PDB file of N, CA, C and O in Angstrom:
ATOM      1  N   UNK A   1      86.428 159.678  64.461  1.00  0.00           N
ATOM      2  CA  UNK A   1      85.371 158.951  65.158  1.00  0.00           C
ATOM      3  C   UNK A   1      84.054 159.110  64.383  1.00  0.00           C
ATOM      4  O   UNK A   1      83.661 160.224  64.035  1.00  0.00           O
ATOM      5  N   UNK A   2      83.395 158.008  64.123  1.00  0.00           N
ATOM      6  CA  UNK A   2      82.133 158.055  63.385  1.00  0.00           C
ATOM      7  C   UNK A   2      80.983 158.285  64.348  1.00  0.00           C
ATOM      8  O   UNK A   2      80.981 157.784  65.472  1.00  0.00           O
ATOM      9  N   UNK A   3      80.020 159.042  63.895  1.00  0.00           N
ATOM     10  CA  UNK A   3      78.816 159.264  64.687  1.00  0.00           C
ATOM     11  C   UNK A   3      77.667 158.528  64.047  1.00  0.00           C
ATOM     12  O   UNK A   3      77.794 158.028  62.929  1.00  0.00           O
ATOM     13  N   UNK A   4      76.549 158.454  64.735  1.00  0.00           N
ATOM     14  CA  UNK A   4      75.369 157.778  64.178  1.00  0.00           C
ATOM     15  C   UNK A   4      74.965 158.369  62.841  1.00  0.00           C
ATOM     16  O   UNK A   4      74.438 157.660  61.984  1.00  0.00           O
ATOM     17  N   UNK A   5      75.203 159.646  62.654  1.00  0.00           N
ATOM     18  CA  UNK A   5      74.784 160.296  61.419  1.00  0.00           C
ATOM     19  C   UNK A   5      75.634 159.879  60.223  1.00  0.00           C
ATOM     20  O   UNK A   5      75.184 159.993  59.083  1.00  0.00           O
ATOM     21  N   UNK A   6      76.862 159.394  60.461  1.00  0.00           N
ATOM     22  CA  UNK A   6      77.719 159.026  59.344  1.00  0.00           C
ATOM     23  C   UNK A   6      77.739 157.524  59.078  1.00  0.00           C
ATOM     24  O   UNK A   6      78.171 157.101  58.006  1.00  0.00           O
ATOM     25  N   UNK A   7      77.287 156.718  60.019  1.00  0.00           N
ATOM     26  CA  UNK A   7      77.271 155.275  59.834  1.00  0.00           C
ATOM     27  C   UNK A   7      75.979 154.883  59.134  1.00  0.00           C
ATOM     28  O   UNK A   7      74.889 155.224  59.591  1.00  0.00           O
ATOM     29  N   UNK A   8      76.106 154.165  58.025  1.00  0.00           N
ATOM     30  CA  UNK A   8      74.931 153.738  57.269  1.00  0.00           C
ATOM     31  C   UNK A   8      74.985 152.226  57.105  1.00  0.00           C
ATOM     32  O   UNK A   8      75.387 151.734  56.051  1.00  0.00           O
ATOM     33  N   UNK A   9      74.582 151.476  58.145  1.00  0.00           N
ATOM     34  CA  UNK A   9      74.705 150.026  58.099  1.00  0.00           C
ATOM     35  C   UNK A   9      73.626 149.314  57.292  1.00  0.00           C
ATOM     36  O   UNK A   9      73.740 148.113  57.051  1.00  0.00           O
ATOM     37  N   UNK A  10      72.598 150.015  56.875  1.00  0.00           N
ATOM     38  CA  UNK A  10      71.514 149.367  56.143  1.00  0.00           C
ATOM     39  C   UNK A  10      70.985 150.302  55.070  1.00  0.00           C
ATOM     40  O   UNK A  10      71.057 151.525  55.191  1.00  0.00           O
ATOM     41  N   UNK A  11      70.461 149.704  54.033  1.00  0.00           N
ATOM     42  CA  UNK A  11      69.785 150.488  53.002  1.00  0.00           C
ATOM     43  C   UNK A  11      68.662 149.651  52.434  1.00  0.00           C
ATOM     44  O   UNK A  11      68.744 148.424  52.393  1.00  0.00           O
ATOM     45  N   UNK A  12      67.620 150.320  52.000  1.00  0.00           N
ATOM     46  CA  UNK A  12      66.486 149.628  51.388  1.00  0.00           C
ATOM     47  C   UNK A  12      66.662 149.726  49.881  1.00  0.00           C
ATOM     48  O   UNK A  12      66.822 150.812  49.323  1.00  0.00           O
ATOM     49  N   UNK A  13      66.630 148.593  49.253  1.00  0.00           N
ATOM     50  CA  UNK A  13      66.795 148.530  47.802  1.00  0.00           C
ATOM     51  C   UNK A  13      65.621 147.728  47.251  1.00  0.00           C
ATOM     52  O   UNK A  13      65.546 146.514  47.441  1.00  0.00           O
ATOM     53  N   UNK A  14      64.717 148.404  46.576  1.00  0.00           N
ATOM     54  CA  UNK A  14      63.487 147.783  46.096  1.00  0.00           C
ATOM     55  C   UNK A  14      62.756 147.142  47.282  1.00  0.00           C
ATOM     56  O   UNK A  14      62.250 147.856  48.148  1.00  0.00           O
ATOM     57  N   UNK A  15      62.695 145.819  47.332  1.00  0.00           N
ATOM     58  CA  UNK A  15      61.925 145.190  48.401  1.00  0.00           C
ATOM     59  C   UNK A  15      62.812 144.386  49.355  1.00  0.00           C
ATOM     60  O   UNK A  15      62.354 143.422  49.968  1.00  0.00           O
ATOM     61  N   UNK A  16      64.070 144.780  49.477  1.00  0.00           N
ATOM     62  CA  UNK A  16      64.941 144.061  50.413  1.00  0.00           C
ATOM     63  C   UNK A  16      65.817 145.023  51.199  1.00  0.00           C
ATOM     64  O   UNK A  16      65.963 146.191  50.841  1.00  0.00           O
ATOM     65  N   UNK A  17      66.392 144.511  52.270  1.00  0.00           N
ATOM     66  CA  UNK A  17      67.331 145.290  53.080  1.00  0.00           C
ATOM     67  C   UNK A  17      68.734 144.921  52.640  1.00  0.00           C
ATOM     68  O   UNK A  17      69.101 143.746  52.644  1.00  0.00           O
ATOM     69  N   UNK A  18      69.503 145.896  52.268  1.00  0.00           N
ATOM     70  CA  UNK A  18      70.884 145.667  51.862  1.00  0.00           C
ATOM     71  C   UNK A  18      71.856 146.177  52.907  1.00  0.00           C
ATOM     72  O   UNK A  18      71.472 146.475  54.038  1.00  0.00           O
ATOM     73  N   UNK A  19      73.080 146.270  52.531  1.00  0.00           N
ATOM     74  CA  UNK A  19      74.111 146.782  53.417  1.00  0.00           C
ATOM     75  C   UNK A  19      74.506 145.780  54.486  1.00  0.00           C
ATOM     76  O   UNK A  19      74.137 144.607  54.431  1.00  0.00           O
ATOM     77  N   UNK A  20      75.252 146.258  55.445  1.00  0.00           N
ATOM     78  CA  UNK A  20      75.768 145.394  56.515  1.00  0.00           C
ATOM     79  C   UNK A  20      74.645 144.761  57.325  1.00  0.00           C
ATOM     80  O   UNK A  20      74.761 143.603  57.728  1.00  0.00           O
ATOM     81  N   UNK A  21      73.565 145.490  57.571  1.00  0.00           N
ATOM     82  CA  UNK A  21      72.444 144.927  58.324  1.00  0.00           C
ATOM     83  C   UNK A  21      71.813 143.769  57.549  1.00  0.00           C
ATOM     84  O   UNK A  21      71.513 142.727  58.131  1.00  0.00           O
ATOM     85  N   UNK A  22      71.614 143.942  56.260  1.00  0.00           N
ATOM     86  CA  UNK A  22      71.063 142.875  55.436  1.00  0.00           C
ATOM     87  C   UNK A  22      71.953 141.636  55.464  1.00  0.00           C
ATOM     88  O   UNK A  22      71.460 140.513  55.573  1.00  0.00           O
ATOM     89  N   UNK A  23      73.266 141.845  55.365  1.00  0.00           N
ATOM     90  CA  UNK A  23      74.210 140.723  55.430  1.00  0.00           C
ATOM     91  C   UNK A  23      74.134 140.012  56.774  1.00  0.00           C
ATOM     92  O   UNK A  23      74.118 138.783  56.835  1.00  0.00           O
ATOM     93  N   UNK A  24      74.088 140.788  57.843  1.00  0.00           N
ATOM     94  CA  UNK A  24      74.031 140.213  59.187  1.00  0.00           C
ATOM     95  C   UNK A  24      72.740 139.423  59.403  1.00  0.00           C
ATOM     96  O   UNK A  24      72.766 138.328  59.965  1.00  0.00           O
ATOM     97  N   UNK A  25      71.620 139.973  58.959  1.00  0.00           N
ATOM     98  CA  UNK A  25      70.346 139.258  59.080  1.00  0.00           C
ATOM     99  C   UNK A  25      70.393 137.950  58.301  1.00  0.00           C
ATOM    100  O   UNK A  25      69.999 136.903  58.814  1.00  0.00           O
ATOM    101  N   UNK A  26      70.876 138.009  57.061  1.00  0.00           N
ATOM    102  CA  UNK A  26      70.955 136.815  56.230  1.00  0.00           C
ATOM    103  C   UNK A  26      71.826 135.742  56.892  1.00  0.00           C
ATOM    104  O   UNK A  26      71.418 134.585  56.994  1.00  0.00           O
ATOM    105  N   UNK A  27      73.000 136.120  57.332  1.00  0.00           N
ATOM    106  CA  UNK A  27      73.912 135.166  57.971  1.00  0.00           C
ATOM    107  C   UNK A  27      73.299 134.568  59.235  1.00  0.00           C
ATOM    108  O   UNK A  27      73.433 133.371  59.489  1.00  0.00           O
ATOM    109  N   UNK A  28      72.634 135.397  60.017  1.00  0.00           N
ATOM    110  CA  UNK A  28      72.012 134.923  61.255  1.00  0.00           C
ATOM    111  C   UNK A  28      70.890 133.941  60.950  1.00  0.00           C
ATOM    112  O   UNK A  28      70.804 132.884  61.575  1.00  0.00           O
ATOM    113  N   UNK A  29      70.032 134.279  59.994  1.00  0.00           N
ATOM    114  CA  UNK A  29      68.931 133.383  59.635  1.00  0.00           C
ATOM    115  C   UNK A  29      69.462 132.041  59.126  1.00  0.00           C
ATOM    116  O   UNK A  29      68.912 130.992  59.461  1.00  0.00           O
ATOM    117  N   UNK A  30      70.518 132.066  58.326  1.00  0.00           N
ATOM    118  CA  UNK A  30      71.105 130.825  57.812  1.00  0.00           C
ATOM    119  C   UNK A  30      71.753 130.026  58.942  1.00  0.00           C
ATOM    120  O   UNK A  30      71.576 128.810  59.020  1.00  0.00           O
ATOM    121  N   UNK A  31      72.499 130.694  59.813  1.00  0.00           N
ATOM    122  CA  UNK A  31      73.156 130.017  60.942  1.00  0.00           C
ATOM    123  C   UNK A  31      72.143 129.356  61.868  1.00  0.00           C
ATOM    124  O   UNK A  31      72.384 128.271  62.397  1.00  0.00           O
ATOM    125  N   UNK A  32      71.004 130.025  62.057  1.00  0.00           N
ATOM    126  CA  UNK A  32      69.966 129.492  62.949  1.00  0.00           C
ATOM    127  C   UNK A  32      69.064 128.483  62.240  1.00  0.00           C
ATOM    128  O   UNK A  32      68.142 127.934  62.843  1.00  0.00           O
ATOM    129  N   UNK A  33      69.336 128.245  60.957  1.00  0.00           N
ATOM    130  CA  UNK A  33      68.552 127.294  60.144  1.00  0.00           C
ATOM    131  C   UNK A  33      67.114 127.756  59.927  1.00  0.00           C
ATOM    132  O   UNK A  33      66.205 126.939  59.778  1.00  0.00           O
ATOM    133  N   UNK A  34      66.919 129.079  59.910  1.00  0.00           N
ATOM    134  CA  UNK A  34      65.601 129.631  59.600  1.00  0.00           C
ATOM    135  C   UNK A  34      65.402 129.662  58.102  1.00  0.00           C
ATOM    136  O   UNK A  34      64.272 129.610  57.616  1.00  0.00           O
ATOM    137  N   UNK A  35      66.518 129.749  57.354  1.00  0.00           N
ATOM    138  CA  UNK A  35      66.493 129.676  55.899  1.00  0.00           C
ATOM    139  C   UNK A  35      67.538 128.650  55.473  1.00  0.00           C
ATOM    140  O   UNK A  35      68.525 128.438  56.178  1.00  0.00           O
ATOM    141  N   UNK A  36      67.326 128.019  54.334  1.00  0.00           N
ATOM    142  CA  UNK A  36      68.267 127.005  53.857  1.00  0.00           C
ATOM    143  C   UNK A  36      68.068 126.788  52.359  1.00  0.00           C
ATOM    144  O   UNK A  36      67.077 127.227  51.776  1.00  0.00           O
ATOM    145  N   UNK A  37      69.020 126.111  51.762  1.00  0.00           N
ATOM    146  CA  UNK A  37      68.907 125.677  50.378  1.00  0.00           C
ATOM    147  C   UNK A  37      68.529 124.209  50.382  1.00  0.00           C
ATOM    148  O   UNK A  37      68.870 123.486  51.318  1.00  0.00           O
ATOM    149  N   UNK A  38      67.834 123.762  49.359  1.00  0.00           N
ATOM    150  CA  UNK A  38      67.567 122.327  49.216  1.00  0.00           C
ATOM    151  C   UNK A  38      68.857 121.593  48.873  1.00  0.00           C
ATOM    152  O   UNK A  38      69.140 120.529  49.425  1.00  0.00           O
ATOM    153  N   UNK A  39      69.631 122.160  47.967  1.00  0.00           N
ATOM    154  CA  UNK A  39      70.910 121.598  47.531  1.00  0.00           C
ATOM    155  C   UNK A  39      71.950 122.716  47.604  1.00  0.00           C
ATOM    156  O   UNK A  39      71.622 123.886  47.408  1.00  0.00           O
ATOM    157  N   UNK A  40      73.180 122.360  47.881  1.00  0.00           N
ATOM    158  CA  UNK A  40      74.242 123.369  47.986  1.00  0.00           C
ATOM    159  C   UNK A  40      74.379 124.204  46.713  1.00  0.00           C
ATOM    160  O   UNK A  40      74.752 125.375  46.769  1.00  0.00           O
ATOM    161  N   UNK A  41      74.076 123.597  45.571  1.00  0.00           N
ATOM    162  CA  UNK A  41      74.204 124.305  44.292  1.00  0.00           C
ATOM    163  C   UNK A  41      73.013 125.217  43.979  1.00  0.00           C
ATOM    164  O   UNK A  41      73.059 125.977  43.013  1.00  0.00           O
ATOM    165  N   UNK A  42      71.956 125.149  44.780  1.00  0.00           N
ATOM    166  CA  UNK A  42      70.772 125.986  44.536  1.00  0.00           C
ATOM    167  C   UNK A  42      71.123 127.464  44.637  1.00  0.00           C
ATOM    168  O   UNK A  42      71.985 127.865  45.419  1.00  0.00           O
ATOM    169  N   UNK A  43      70.437 128.261  43.832  1.00  0.00           N
ATOM    170  CA  UNK A  43      70.583 129.710  43.866  1.00  0.00           C
ATOM    171  C   UNK A  43      69.745 130.333  44.977  1.00  0.00           C
ATOM    172  O   UNK A  43      70.139 131.334  45.576  1.00  0.00           O
ATOM    173  N   UNK A  44      68.598 129.740  45.244  1.00  0.00           N
ATOM    174  CA  UNK A  44      67.630 130.336  46.151  1.00  0.00           C
ATOM    175  C   UNK A  44      67.577 129.617  47.498  1.00  0.00           C
ATOM    176  O   UNK A  44      67.857 128.423  47.607  1.00  0.00           O
ATOM    177  N   UNK A  45      67.212 130.383  48.504  1.00  0.00           N
ATOM    178  CA  UNK A  45      66.982 129.839  49.835  1.00  0.00           C
ATOM    179  C   UNK A  45      65.477 129.733  50.058  1.00  0.00           C
ATOM    180  O   UNK A  45      64.697 130.438  49.418  1.00  0.00           O
ATOM    181  N   UNK A  46      65.078 128.856  50.959  1.00  0.00           N
ATOM    182  CA  UNK A  46      63.673 128.761  51.334  1.00  0.00           C
ATOM    183  C   UNK A  46      63.579 128.925  52.845  1.00  0.00           C
ATOM    184  O   UNK A  46      64.571 128.769  53.556  1.00  0.00           O
ATOM    185  N   UNK A  47      62.405 129.233  53.323  1.00  0.00           N
ATOM    186  CA  UNK A  47      62.180 129.366  54.767  1.00  0.00           C
ATOM    187  C   UNK A  47      61.849 127.982  55.303  1.00  0.00           C
ATOM    188  O   UNK A  47      60.933 127.322  54.813  1.00  0.00           O
ATOM    189  N   UNK A  48      62.590 127.550  56.302  1.00  0.00           N
ATOM    190  CA  UNK A  48      62.390 126.223  56.885  1.00  0.00           C
ATOM    191  C   UNK A  48      61.186 126.229  57.822  1.00  0.00           C
ATOM    192  O   UNK A  48      60.653 127.290  58.147  1.00  0.00           O
ATOM    193  N   UNK A  49      60.763 125.053  58.251  1.00  0.00           N
ATOM    194  CA  UNK A  49      59.666 124.975  59.232  1.00  0.00           C
ATOM    195  C   UNK A  49      60.047 125.704  60.509  1.00  0.00           C
ATOM    196  O   UNK A  49      59.228 126.415  61.092  1.00  0.00           O
ATOM    197  N   UNK A  50      61.306 125.526  60.950  1.00  0.00           N
ATOM    198  CA  UNK A  50      61.770 126.246  62.136  1.00  0.00           C
ATOM    199  C   UNK A  50      61.702 127.747  61.888  1.00  0.00           C
ATOM    200  O   UNK A  50      61.267 128.509  62.751  1.00  0.00           O
ATOM    201  N   UNK A  51      62.135 128.165  60.705  1.00  0.00           N
ATOM    202  CA  UNK A  51      62.084 129.583  60.357  1.00  0.00           C
ATOM    203  C   UNK A  51      60.668 130.129  60.408  1.00  0.00           C
ATOM    204  O   UNK A  51      60.443 131.230  60.910  1.00  0.00           O
ATOM    205  N   UNK A  52      59.709 129.365  59.892  1.00  0.00           N
ATOM    206  CA  UNK A  52      58.312 129.809  59.931  1.00  0.00           C
ATOM    207  C   UNK A  52      57.866 130.054  61.368  1.00  0.00           C
ATOM    208  O   UNK A  52      57.211 131.056  61.657  1.00  0.00           O
ATOM    209  N   UNK A  53      58.219 129.146  62.260  1.00  0.00           N
ATOM    210  CA  UNK A  53      57.839 129.291  63.673  1.00  0.00           C
ATOM    211  C   UNK A  53      58.505 130.509  64.305  1.00  0.00           C
ATOM    212  O   UNK A  53      57.870 131.276  65.028  1.00  0.00           O
ATOM    213  N   UNK A  54      59.794 130.672  64.019  1.00  0.00           N
ATOM    214  CA  UNK A  54      60.533 131.771  64.641  1.00  0.00           C
ATOM    215  C   UNK A  54      60.121 133.129  64.081  1.00  0.00           C
ATOM    216  O   UNK A  54      60.014 134.096  64.835  1.00  0.00           O
ATOM    217  N   UNK A  55      59.889 133.216  62.776  1.00  0.00           N
ATOM    218  CA  UNK A  55      59.419 134.478  62.199  1.00  0.00           C
ATOM    219  C   UNK A  55      58.039 134.823  62.743  1.00  0.00           C
ATOM    220  O   UNK A  55      57.741 135.992  62.988  1.00  0.00           O
ATOM    221  N   UNK A  56      57.196 133.808  62.933  1.00  0.00           N
ATOM    222  CA  UNK A  56      55.870 134.025  63.510  1.00  0.00           C
ATOM    223  C   UNK A  56      55.995 134.599  64.929  1.00  0.00           C
ATOM    224  O   UNK A  56      55.245 135.502  65.299  1.00  0.00           O
ATOM    225  N   UNK A  57      56.926 134.084  65.711  1.00  0.00           N
ATOM    226  CA  UNK A  57      57.145 134.602  67.069  1.00  0.00           C
ATOM    227  C   UNK A  57      57.536 136.079  67.046  1.00  0.00           C
ATOM    228  O   UNK A  57      57.236 136.829  67.975  1.00  0.00           O
ATOM    229  N   UNK A  58      58.213 136.484  65.963  1.00  0.00           N
ATOM    230  CA  UNK A  58      58.615 137.882  65.815  1.00  0.00           C
ATOM    231  C   UNK A  58      57.503 138.755  65.249  1.00  0.00           C
ATOM    232  O   UNK A  58      57.658 139.970  65.124  1.00  0.00           O
ATOM    233  N   UNK A  59      56.382 138.127  64.909  1.00  0.00           N
ATOM    234  CA  UNK A  59      55.258 138.878  64.360  1.00  0.00           C
ATOM    235  C   UNK A  59      55.377 139.145  62.871  1.00  0.00           C
ATOM    236  O   UNK A  59      54.724 140.047  62.347  1.00  0.00           O
ATOM    237  N   UNK A  60      56.205 138.370  62.186  1.00  0.00           N
ATOM    238  CA  UNK A  60      56.387 138.545  60.751  1.00  0.00           C
ATOM    239  C   UNK A  60      55.391 137.649  60.014  1.00  0.00           C
ATOM    240  O   UNK A  60      55.392 136.429  60.180  1.00  0.00           O
ATOM    241  N   UNK A  61      54.547 138.273  59.200  1.00  0.00           N
ATOM    242  CA  UNK A  61      53.499 137.568  58.468  1.00  0.00           C
ATOM    243  C   UNK A  61      54.057 137.045  57.150  1.00  0.00           C
ATOM    244  O   UNK A  61      54.165 137.793  56.178  1.00  0.00           O
ATOM    245  N   UNK A  62      54.409 135.773  57.116  1.00  0.00           N
ATOM    246  CA  UNK A  62      55.002 135.187  55.917  1.00  0.00           C
ATOM    247  C   UNK A  62      53.996 134.947  54.801  1.00  0.00           C
ATOM    248  O   UNK A  62      54.390 134.670  53.668  1.00  0.00           O
ATOM    249  N   UNK A  63      52.718 135.047  55.097  1.00  0.00           N
ATOM    250  CA  UNK A  63      51.713 134.841  54.040  1.00  0.00           C
ATOM    251  C   UNK A  63      51.873 135.882  52.935  1.00  0.00           C
ATOM    252  O   UNK A  63      51.447 135.655  51.802  1.00  0.00           O
ATOM    253  N   UNK A  64      52.480 137.016  53.257  1.00  0.00           N
ATOM    254  CA  UNK A  64      52.683 138.064  52.256  1.00  0.00           C
ATOM    255  C   UNK A  64      53.696 137.651  51.194  1.00  0.00           C
ATOM    256  O   UNK A  64      53.667 138.179  50.082  1.00  0.00           O
ATOM    257  N   UNK A  65      54.582 136.727  51.511  1.00  0.00           N
ATOM    258  CA  UNK A  65      55.569 136.305  50.522  1.00  0.00           C
ATOM    259  C   UNK A  65      55.299 134.911  49.972  1.00  0.00           C
ATOM    260  O   UNK A  65      55.862 134.543  48.941  1.00  0.00           O
ATOM    261  N   UNK A  66      54.466 134.140  50.623  1.00  0.00           N
ATOM    262  CA  UNK A  66      54.200 132.781  50.152  1.00  0.00           C
ATOM    263  C   UNK A  66      53.500 132.768  48.809  1.00  0.00           C
ATOM    264  O   UNK A  66      53.638 131.804  48.057  1.00  0.00           O
ATOM    265  N   UNK A  67      52.762 133.796  48.491  1.00  0.00           N
ATOM    266  CA  UNK A  67      52.025 133.832  47.233  1.00  0.00           C
ATOM    267  C   UNK A  67      52.853 134.422  46.095  1.00  0.00           C
ATOM    268  O   UNK A  67      52.418 134.399  44.943  1.00  0.00           O
ATOM    269  N   UNK A  68      54.048 134.954  46.400  1.00  0.00           N
ATOM    270  CA  UNK A  68      54.888 135.541  45.363  1.00  0.00           C
ATOM    271  C   UNK A  68      55.574 134.460  44.547  1.00  0.00           C
ATOM    272  O   UNK A  68      55.957 133.415  45.073  1.00  0.00           O
ATOM    273  N   UNK A  69      55.722 134.725  43.258  1.00  0.00           N
ATOM    274  CA  UNK A  69      56.477 133.812  42.410  1.00  0.00           C
ATOM    275  C   UNK A  69      57.949 134.086  42.617  1.00  0.00           C
ATOM    276  O   UNK A  69      58.360 135.240  42.737  1.00  0.00           O
ATOM    277  N   UNK A  70      58.750 133.027  42.659  1.00  0.00           N
ATOM    278  CA  UNK A  70      60.205 133.185  42.854  1.00  0.00           C
ATOM    279  C   UNK A  70      60.924 132.872  41.574  1.00  0.00           C
ATOM    280  O   UNK A  70      62.152 132.944  41.522  1.00  0.00           O
TER     281      UNK A  70
END
């Protein structure tokens, strides 16, 4: 039986969340259409207008990433 001390569902790697939690967040954001690709072949995702509204409701300040080069 695993205890909270042995389960490691998330890890911080540089400036992102990895592990199972990171995967779950990514899948949820994509399923809810908070993030999307312009084209299926694109490498990168962008934050949709809906995503901007929903992240704002969560108190997430997206201005911190809008100025970053991708």
